[in-house]
C-alpha positions in Angstrom: -40.1 -68.6 -29.2 -42.6 -65.8 -28.6 -42.7 -64.7 -24.9 -45.2 -61.8 -25.2 -47.3 -60.1 -27.8 -48.7 -56.6 -27.6 -51.8 -56.2 -29.8 -53.3 -52.8 -30.6 -53.0 -51.2 -27.2 -54.0 -47.6 -26.6 -53.8 -45.2 -23.6 -55.3 -41.8 -23.0 -55.8 -39.6 -19.9 -58.8 -37.4 -20.6 -58.2 -35.6 -23.9 -54.5 -36.3 -23.9 -53.8 -39.4 -26.0 -50.4 -41.0 -25.2 -50.5 -43.7 -27.9 -53.0 -45.6 -30.1 -53.1 -49.1 -31.6 -49.5 -50.1 -30.9 -48.5 -53.7 -31.6 -45.1 -55.6 -31.2 -43.7 -58.8 -29.9 -40.9 -60.0 -27.6 -39.1 -63.3 -28.4 -36.7 -65.4 -26.4 -33.2 -64.1 -26.2 -34.1 -60.7 -27.6 -32.6 -57.7 -25.8 -34.8 -54.8 -26.8 -34.6 -51.1 -25.9 -37.7 -49.0 -26.2 -37.0 -45.4 -27.3 -39.4 -42.5 -27.2 -39.6 -38.9 -26.0 -40.5 -38.1 -22.4 -44.3 -37.8 -22.0 -45.2 -40.1 -24.8 -46.0 -43.1 -22.5 -42.9 -45.2 -22.2 -43.5 -46.0 -18.5 -47.2 -46.6 -19.2 -46.3 -49.2 -21.8 -44.0 -50.9 -19.4 -46.7 -50.9 -16.7 -49.2 -52.4 -19.2 -47.1 -55.2 -20.5 -46.0 -56.1 -16.9 -49.6 -56.2 -15.7 -49.4 -53.1 -13.4 -51.8 -51.2 -15.6 -54.4 -51.9 -18.2 -54.7 -50.4 -21.7 -57.9 -48.6 -23.0 -58.1 -51.0 -25.9 -56.2 -54.1 -27.3 -54.5 -56.8 -25.2 -51.2 -58.2 -24.0 -50.8 -62.0 -24.6 -48.1 -63.6 -22.5 -46.8 -67.2 -22.7 -48.1 -69.1 -19.7 -44.9 -70.9 -18.6 -42.6 -67.9 -18.4 -41.4 -66.0 -15.3 -41.5 -62.2 -15.7 -39.8 -59.6 -13.4 -40.2 -55.8 -13.6 -37.9 -53.1 -12.3 -40.0 -50.0 -12.1 -39.0 -46.4 -11.3 -41.1 -46.4 -8.1 -40.7 -49.8 -6.6 -42.1 -49.8 -3.1 -40.7 -52.0 -0.2 -42.0 -52.6 3.3 -39.8 -50.3 5.4 -39.9 -52.8 8.3 -38.2 -55.6 6.3 -34.4 -56.0 6.0 -32.6 -56.2 2.7 -32.2 -60.0 3.2 -36.0 -60.4 3.8 -36.8 -58.5 0.6 -34.4 -60.6 -1.4 -35.7 -63.9 -0.1 -39.3 -62.9 -0.4 -39.5 -64.9 -3.6 -41.0 -68.1 -5.1 -37.6 -69.1 -6.5 -36.9 -72.6 -4.9 -33.1 -72.2 -5.0 -33.3 -68.9 -3.1 -35.4 -70.7 -0.5 -32.6 -73.3 -0.1 -30.0 -70.6 0.2 -32.0 -68.8 2.8 -32.3 -72.0 4.8 -28.5 -72.4 4.6 -27.8 -68.8 5.6 -30.1 -69.2 8.6 -28.2 -72.4 9.6 -24.9 -70.5 9.4 -26.3 -67.9 11.9 -27.5 -70.6 14.3 -24.4 -72.9 14.7 -25.8 -74.7 17.8 -28.4 -76.6 15.6 -26.1 -79.2 14.0 -29.0 -81.1 12.4 -30.5 -78.0 10.7 -27.0 -77.2 9.3 -26.5 -80.7 7.9 -29.9 -80.7 6.3 -29.4 -77.2 4.8 -25.9 -78.3 3.5 -27.4 -81.4 1.8 -30.2 -79.3 0.2 -27.5 -76.9 -1.2 -25.9 -79.9 -2.9 -29.3 -81.3 -4.1 -30.3 -78.0 -5.7 -26.7 -77.4 -7.0 -27.1 -74.0 -5.2 -23.4 -73.3 -4.6 -22.8 -71.4 -7.9 -26.2 -69.7 -7.6 -25.2 -68.5 -4.1 -21.8 -67.2 -5.4 -23.6 -65.2 -8.2 -26.2 -63.9 -5.8 -23.5 -62.7 -3.4 -21.6 -61.2 -6.3 -24.6 -59.2 -7.4 -25.1 -57.9 -3.9 -21.4 -57.0 -3.7 -21.3 -55.2 -7.0 -24.4 -53.2 -6.1 -22.8 -52.3 -2.7 -25.1 -54.3 -0.4 -22.8 -55.8 2.2 -25.0 -55.5 5.3 -28.1 -57.5 4.2 -29.6 -57.1 7.7 -30.1 -53.3 7.2 -33.7 -52.1 7.4 -35.3 -50.7 4.2 -36.4 -47.7 6.3 -32.7 -46.7 6.5 -32.0 -46.8 2.7 -31.8 -43.8 0.4 -33.9 -43.5 -2.7 -30.9 -44.6 -4.8 -30.2 -47.6 -2.6 -33.9 -48.7 -2.9 -33.6 -48.5 -6.7 -30.4 -50.7 -6.6 -32.2 -53.1 -4.3 -35.0 -53.4 -6.8 -32.4 -54.2 -9.5 -30.6 -56.7 -7.3 -33.9 -58.5 -6.5 -34.9 -58.9 -10.2 -31.4 -60.0 -11.2 -31.1 -62.6 -8.4 -34.5 -64.2 -9.3 -33.2 -64.9 -12.9 -36.6 -64.5 -14.7 -37.2 -65.5 -18.3 -38.2 -62.0 -19.3 -36.8 -58.9 -17.5 -38.6 -55.6 -18.0 -36.5 -52.6 -16.9 -37.3 -48.9 -16.5 -34.1 -46.8 -16.5 -31.9 -49.5 -14.9 -28.7 -47.4 -14.8 -30.2 -44.5 -12.8 -28.6 -44.3 -9.3 -25.7 -46.5 -10.3 -22.1 -45.2 -10.4 -19.9 -45.8 -13.4 -18.3 -49.0 -11.9 -21.8 -50.5 -11.3 -23.0 -49.6 -14.8 -20.1 -51.2 -16.5 -20.5 -54.3 -14.4 -24.3 -54.5 -15.3 -23.4 -53.9 -18.9 -21.0 -56.9 -18.9 -23.5 -59.0 -16.9 -26.3 -58.5 -19.5 -24.0 -58.9 -22.4 -22.9 -62.4 -21.3 -26.1 -63.7 -19.6 -28.7 -65.5 -21.6 -31.7 -63.4 -20.6 -34.5 -61.7 -22.5 -34.7 -58.0 -21.9 -37.2 -55.2 -22.7 -36.1 -51.9 -21.3 -36.3 -48.2 -21.3 -32.9 -46.5 -20.9 -31.2 -43.2 -21.9 -27.7 -44.7 -21.5 -26.5 -44.8 -25.1 -23.4 -46.8 -24.5 -25.5 -49.3 -22.6 -27.8 -49.5 -25.6 -24.8 -50.0 -27.9 -23.3 -52.8 -25.9 -26.3 -54.7 -24.6 -29.2 -54.4 -27.0 -29.7 -56.3 -30.3 -33.0 -54.6 -31.2 -34.4 -51.1 -30.8 -38.1 -50.2 -31.0 -38.8 -46.5 -31.4 -42.2 -44.7 -30.9 -42.0 -41.6 -33.0 -45.0 -39.5 -34.1 -47.4 -42.2 -32.9 -45.8 -44.9 -35.1 -43.6 -47.8 -34.1 -40.3 -48.5 -35.9 -38.2 -51.6 -35.3 -34.4 -51.7 -35.9 -32.7 -55.1 -35.7 -29.3 -53.9 -34.3 -27.6 -51.9 -31.7 -27.7 -48.1 -31.1 -25.2 -47.2 -33.9 -27.3 -49.3 -36.4 -30.4 -47.5 -35.1 -28.9 -44.0 -35.6 -27.9 -44.9 -39.2 -31.2 -46.4 -40.2 -33.3 -43.7 -38.5 -31.3 -41.0 -40.4 -32.1 -42.9 -43.7 -35.8 -43.1 -42.7 -36.0 -39.4 -41.9 -34.3 -38.5 -45.1 -36.7 -40.6 -47.1 -39.7 -39.2 -45.2 -38.5 -35.7 -46.1 -38.2 -36.6 -49.8 -41.7 -38.1 -49.7 -43.0 -35.0 -47.9 -41.5 -32.6 -50.5 -43.1 -34.6 -53.3 -46.4 -34.5 -51.4 -46.2 -30.8 -50.9 -45.5 -30.2 -54.7 -48.4 -32.5 -55.6 -50.6 -30.7 -53.1 -49.9 -27.4 -54.8 -50.8 -28.8 -58.2 -54.0 -30.4 -56.9 -54.9 -27.2 -55.1 -54.7 -25.4 -58.4 -56.9 -28.0 -60.0 -59.4 -27.8 -57.1 -59.7 -24.1 -57.6 -60.3 -24.5 -61.3 -62.5 -27.5 -61.4 -66.0 -27.4 -62.9 -69.1 -27.4 -60.6 -70.4 -30.7 -62.1 -68.4 -33.5 -60.4 -67.9 -36.8 -62.2 -67.0 -40.1 -60.4 -63.4 -39.6 -61.6 -63.2 -36.0 -60.3 -64.7 -37.1 -56.9 -62.0 -39.8 -56.6 -59.4 -37.2 -57.4 -60.9 -34.9 -54.7 -60.6 -37.8 -52.2 -56.9 -38.3 -53.2 -56.4 -34.5 -52.8 -57.3 -34.7 -49.1 -55.1 -37.6 -48.5 -52.2 -35.8 -50.2 -53.0 -32.7 -48.1 -52.7 -34.8 -44.9 -49.2 -36.1 -46.0 -48.0 -32.6 -47.0 -48.9 -31.1 -43.6 -47.4 -34.0 -41.6 -44.2 -32.1 -41.0 -41.5 -33.5 -38.7 -40.6 -31.1 -35.9 -36.9 -31.3 -35.4 -35.2 -29.2 -32.7 -31.6 -28.3 -33.5 -29.9 -25.8 -31.3 -27.6 -23.5 -33.1 -27.1 -20.5 -30.8 -24.6 -17.8 -30.4 -25.2 -17.0 -26.8 -24.2 -13.6 -25.7 -23.6 -14.4 -22.1 -22.2 -12.0 -19.5 -18.4 -11.6 -20.1 -16.0 -13.7 -18.0 -13.0 -11.9 -16.6 -9.4 -13.2 -16.5 -10.0 -14.7 -13.0 -12.6 -17.5 -13.1 -12.2 -19.8 -10.1 -9.1 -20.6 -8.1 -8.5 -23.3 -5.5 -5.3 -23.0 -3.5 -4.1 -25.8 -1.2 -7.7 -26.7 -0.3 -8.2 -29.2 2.5 -11.6 -30.7 3.5 -12.3 -33.6 5.8 -15.1 -35.0 7.9 -13.3 -36.7 10.9 -10.8 -39.2 9.4 -12.4 -39.1 6.0 -10.5 -36.8 3.6 -12.3 -35.1 0.7 -9.6 -32.8 -0.5 -6.0 -32.9 0.6 -4.2 -29.8 -0.5 -6.1 -29.6 -3.8 -5.0 -26.9 -6.2 -6.5 -25.8 -9.5 -6.9 -22.6 -11.4 -9.8 -22.6 -13.9 -9.2 -21.2 -17.3 -11.9 -19.5 -19.4 -14.1 -21.9 -21.3 -12.9 -25.1 -19.6 -15.3 -28.1 -19.6 -14.6 -30.5 -16.8 -16.4 -33.8 -15.9 -16.3 -35.2 -12.4 -16.3 -39.0 -11.8 -15.8 -41.2 -8.8 -17.5 -43.7 -6.5 -20.2 -42.7 -4.2 -18.9 -41.2 -0.9 -15.6 -39.9 -2.4 -16.7 -36.3 -2.1 -18.1 -35.2 -5.5 -21.1 -33.4 -4.0 -19.0 -31.9 -1.2 -16.7 -30.5 -4.0 -19.6 -28.7 -5.6 -20.7 -27.3 -2.3 -17.1 -26.0 -1.8 -16.8 -24.2 -5.1 -20.2 -22.7 -4.8 -19.2 -21.6 -1.3 -22.2 -23.1 0.3 -19.8 -25.0 2.6 -16.5 -23.7 4.1 -13.1 -25.3 3.5 -10.9 -26.5 6.5 -7.8 -24.9 5.0 -6.8 -23.1 1.9 -8.7 -20.7 -0.3 -11.5 -20.8 -2.8 -11.4 -17.5 -4.9 -14.3 -16.8 -7.2 -13.9 -14.2 -10.0 -16.1 -11.1 -9.7 -17.7 -11.7 -13.2 -18.7 -15.3 -12.6 -22.4 -16.0 -12.6 -23.2 -19.6 -11.6 -26.0 -21.7 -13.0 -26.4 -24.6 -10.7 -28.6 -27.6 -11.7 -29.1 -29.8 -8.7 -30.7 -33.3 -8.5 -33.4 -31.8 -6.2 -34.6 -29.4 -8.9 -36.6 -26.2 -8.0 -39.6 -25.5 -5.9 -42.8 -25.0 -7.9 -45.8 -23.2 -6.5 -49.1 -25.0 -6.6 -51.1 -24.4 -9.7 -48.2 -23.0 -11.7 -48.0 -23.4 -15.4 -44.8 -24.4 -17.3 -44.2 -20.9 -18.9 -44.9 -19.2 -15.5 -42.1 -21.2 -13.8 -39.5 -20.2 -16.5 -40.5 -16.5 -16.5 -39.9 -16.3 -12.8 -36.2 -16.9 -13.6 -35.9 -14.8 -16.7 -37.7 -13.6 -19.8 -35.0 -14.3 -22.4 -31.4 -15.3 -23.2 -29.5 -12.6 -25.2 -27.9 -13.8 -28.5 -25.2 -12.2 -30.7 -26.1 -9.3 -33.0 -28.8 -8.0 -30.7 -31.1 -11.1 -31.1 -32.6 -13.0 -28.2 -34.3 -16.2 -27.4 -37.5 -15.8 -25.3 -38.6 -18.1 -22.5 -41.2 -19.6 -24.7 -38.7 -20.2 -27.5 -36.3 -21.9 -25.1 -39.1 -24.2 -23.9 -39.9 -25.0 -27.5 -36.2 -25.9 -28.1 -36.4 -28.3 -25.2 -39.5 -30.0 -26.7 -42.3 -28.1 -24.9 -44.7 -27.0 -27.7 -46.8 -23.9 -27.2 -49.8 -25.9 -26.0 -47.7 -27.8 -23.5 -46.2 -24.6 -22.1 -49.6 -23.7 -20.6 -50.1 -27.0 -18.9 -49.9 -27.2 -15.1 -46.5 -28.4 -13.9 -48.2 -31.2 -11.8 -49.3 -32.8 -15.1 -45.7 -33.3 -16.3 -43.9 -36.6 -16.3 -40.7 -37.0 -14.3 -38.5 -36.5 -17.4 -40.5 -33.5 -18.4 -40.0 -31.9 -15.0 -36.2 -32.4 -15.3 -36.4 -30.7 -18.7 -38.2 -27.8 -17.1 -35.6 -27.5 -14.3 -32.9 -27.4 -16.9 -34.6 -24.6 -18.8 -35.0 -22.6 -15.5 -31.2 -22.8 -15.0 -30.4 -21.9 -18.6 -32.8 -18.9 -18.9 -30.8 -17.1 -16.2 -28.0 -16.9 -18.7 -25.1 -18.0 -16.5 -21.5 -18.0 -17.6 -20.4 -20.9 -15.4 -22.7 -23.9 -15.5 -22.6 -26.6 -12.8 -24.7 -29.7 -13.6 -25.2 -32.5 -11.0 -26.5 -35.6 -12.8 -28.4 -33.7 -15.5 -29.1 -36.7 -17.6 -31.2 -38.7 -15.1 -34.7 -39.4 -16.4 -34.1 -37.6 -19.7 -35.0 -39.3 -22.9 -32.5 -39.6 -25.8 -34.2 -36.9 -27.9 -33.8 -34.4 -25.0 -30.3 -35.5 -24.3 -29.4 -34.7 -27.9 -31.0 -31.2 -27.5 -29.1 -30.6 -24.3 -25.8 -31.7 -25.7 -26.3 -29.4 -28.7 -27.1 -26.5 -26.4 -24.0 -27.2 -24.2 -21.8 -27.6 -27.2 -22.8 -24.0 -28.2 -22.4 -22.8 -24.6 -19.3 -20.5 -24.5 -18.8 -20.4 -20.7 -17.2 -22.7 -18.2 -18.8 -26.1 -17.4 -18.6 -28.6 -14.6 -20.6 -31.8 -15.0 -21.1 -34.7 -12.5 -22.7 -37.6 -14.5 -22.7 -41.3 -14.9 -23.7 -41.0 -18.6 -20.5 -41.9 -20.4 -21.8 -40.9 -23.8 -22.8 -37.5 -22.5 -19.5 -37.0 -20.8 -17.6 -38.0 -23.9 -19.4 -35.5 -26.0 -19.4 -32.5 -23.6 -16.3 -32.5 -21.5 -12.6 -32.1 -22.4 -11.0 -33.2 -19.1 -11.9 -35.0 -15.8 -11.5 -34.7 -12.1 -11.3 -38.3 -10.9 -12.2 -38.6 -7.2 -10.4 -41.7 -6.0 -11.2 -41.3 -2.3 -9.3 -40.1 0.8 -8.6 -36.7 -0.7 -7.0 -38.0 -3.9 -8.2 -36.2 -7.0 -6.6 -36.8 -10.3 -6.8 -34.3 -13.1 -7.1 -36.3 -16.3 -6.6 -34.6 -19.7 -9.3 -36.3 -21.8 -13.0 -37.5 -21.8 -14.4 -40.7 -20.3 -13.5 -43.0 -23.1 -9.9 -41.7 -23.1 -9.8 -42.4 -19.3 -11.1 -45.9 -19.6 -8.6 -46.7 -22.4 -5.9 -45.3 -20.1 -7.0 -47.3 -17.1 -7.4 -50.5 -19.1 -3.8 -50.1 -20.4 -2.4 -50.2 -16.9 -0.9 -53.4 -15.6 -3.7 -55.6 -14.3 -1.5 -57.6 -11.9 -2.9 -56.0 -8.8 -6.5 -56.3 -9.9 -6.1 -59.9 -11.0 -4.3 -60.7 -7.8 -7.2 -59.3 -5.7 -9.7 -61.2 -7.8 -7.7 -64.4 -7.4 -7.4 -63.9 -3.6 -11.2 -63.4 -3.4 -11.9 -66.5 -5.5 -9.6 -68.5 -3.2 -11.4 -67.1 -0.1 -14.8 -68.1 -1.5 -13.5 -71.6 -2.4 -12.0 -72.0 1.1 -15.2 -70.8 2.7 -17.2 -73.4 0.7 -14.8 -76.1 1.6 -14.8 -75.1 5.3 -18.6 -75.2 5.3 -18.5 -78.9 4.4 -18.6 -81.3 7.4 -14.9 -82.4 7.1 -11.3 -81.1 7.5 -9.1 -80.3 10.3 -11.1 -77.6 12.0 -13.3 -78.4 15.0 -17.1 -78.1 14.6 -17.1 -74.7 16.4 -14.2 -73.5 14.3 -16.1 -74.4 11.1 -19.1 -72.4 12.4 -16.9 -69.5 13.2 -15.1 -69.6 9.9 -18.5 -69.8 8.0 -19.7 -66.6 9.7 -16.5 -64.5 9.7 -17.0 -63.3 6.1 -20.5 -62.1 6.7 -19.3 -60.4 9.9 -16.6 -58.6 8.0 -19.0 -57.6 5.3 -21.4 -56.1 7.8 -18.6 -54.1 9.4 -17.3 -52.9 6.0 -20.8 -51.7 5.3 -21.0 -49.8 8.6 -17.6 -48.3 7.8 -18.7 -47.1 4.3 -22.0 -45.7 5.7 -20.1 -43.5 8.2 -17.6 -42.4 5.6 -20.4 -41.4 3.3 -22.0 -39.4 6.1 -18.7 -37.6 6.5 -18.4 -37.0 2.8 -21.9 -35.7 2.4 -21.7 -33.4 5.5 -24.5 -35.2 7.3 -22.7 -35.3 10.7 -23.2 -32.4 13.1 -19.9 -30.7 14.2 -20.5 -31.6 17.9 -20.8 -35.3 16.9 -17.7 -35.6 14.7 -15.4 -36.7 17.5 -17.8 -39.4 18.8 -18.5 -40.7 15.3 -14.7 -40.7 14.5 -14.1 -42.9 17.6 -16.9 -45.3 16.5 -15.4 -45.5 13.0 -11.9 -46.4 14.4 -13.5 -49.1 16.5 -15.1 -50.6 13.4 -11.8 -50.5 11.5 -10.1 -52.3 14.5 -12.8 -55.0 14.5 -12.4 -55.6 10.8 -8.6 -56.0 11.2 -9.1 -58.5 14.1 -11.7 -60.6 12.2 -9.6 -60.7 9.0 -6.6 -61.8 11.0 -8.7 -64.6 12.6 -10.1 -65.6 9.1 -6.5 -66.1 7.8 -5.5 -68.0 11.0 -8.4 -70.5 10.5 -7.7 -70.6 6.7 -4.1 -71.6 7.4 -5.1 -74.2 9.9 -7.6 -75.7 7.4 -4.9 -75.9 4.7 -2.3 -77.3 7.1 
């Protein structure tokens, strides 16, 4: 069944043509990834097919009876609404029933409203829907649904947008970089969710493992042409390589034929017959093919960076905490020359604080951080660099350096570096404000690399980069001879670039794992799953008991039922408050003079959680007895 057809759409901004005459279709149960370079109009295409924008020509034909949801990069929410109000601001009738039931739970004095809401939950078979909706919120770390949008970070807003479209269960889901701002645990959950759910997807993502495990078709926009591959990412890579090889053979033949025809054109008589005129027309067609060269950017550099001495970076019994929240607890490590380390861990476990400590932008509580005299950091942060108004791309790079020295006295100029990172000569003289988000990230990376550091620190470098740029960056980093620390949720990138991991497990525990991310996952999956399965079983039992307790029967009094029904949401709210304060400690957001007061507040929340959990088990036992 065809859900949507794109017919000959085009888009240009002034003289800059993004794409022309593109056509493709989306059918039921397809899970399609759309692949293209940054700046070629991926987001514009998503905006057009979702109805947020219009094409200059052509049309998008959509089946009338399907529901479509779009997760954009820049979803806007009313800052005055709560998370709950955003989620329930939907036409989904089952969600309306769940909202009515949730409201009844919070107003226990109105017995009639509760009874009616309970009956509607049965009528719409909404219990399973409610369980999944709560699971989605839990997996995306939204425990306090009464929190105002104004208090959310950019990453939390992106996750809220994702939660909203997943909960609404549309027929067609359009996604723009859904894994951005998710930690590894969330990404793997979302991957599993999409793999098992019967849902039609059309998405742009740079996460290659996600492509591999979720998508069953890839559409690529390359050189203005669309190419469709009926398979996952591995199949796409194989078939694209075959296509490129064939194109190169055809191009070589065209070039040879062009030379022959050029000789003929030079020798031809002045009188032109119909036959010769036809051959002249063919000549110009051959010429076009011969000059349609593919521009492939492969980085093969012998970088002559500043020499690293024997002492690189040493951490001796380093302690760091914010109130009761430990970041490092006696951490020790001596970096060796050329080490490539990835950092993984949940949000709030101290990854950013660790980068601040080793770059000495933040002091340690105890211990020593000793930096070698020859170390020259190159630090890529998520915030990027400050660009002056009216600056051009090449001007930004030249502020940081004119060239990178190579072996044997060679060098790569600022302009050549930009070319390697897919900024052609014409694009280098564009104003920075004209760049797409992904192109700006590319520019920031170049600004770090042109400084020729010998110790690179990259904080989420893959966000908003297209797959082509990621391949270029990976090739550059594989040639980089210095030390490297990477914080990233891109598992494919980490597998290719790093040799070992620092696993931040929280409360000061940091594990040094000797392998890449796939090695780590295999190791973790091989551990006994008894504890995890036990936790999941307990959680399932709790949910089942809550459902049963909500029904107007059993050995609890009416008031006890109401209390039991609200305890879980109370505990979830307190847990969210606890996590928020702990994250503030981890990110250094609390002023020194406020640490004691906030620590007392945190302990009070922990005590309240313990008390409510104890009451929950008390009522649960009474219900079962």
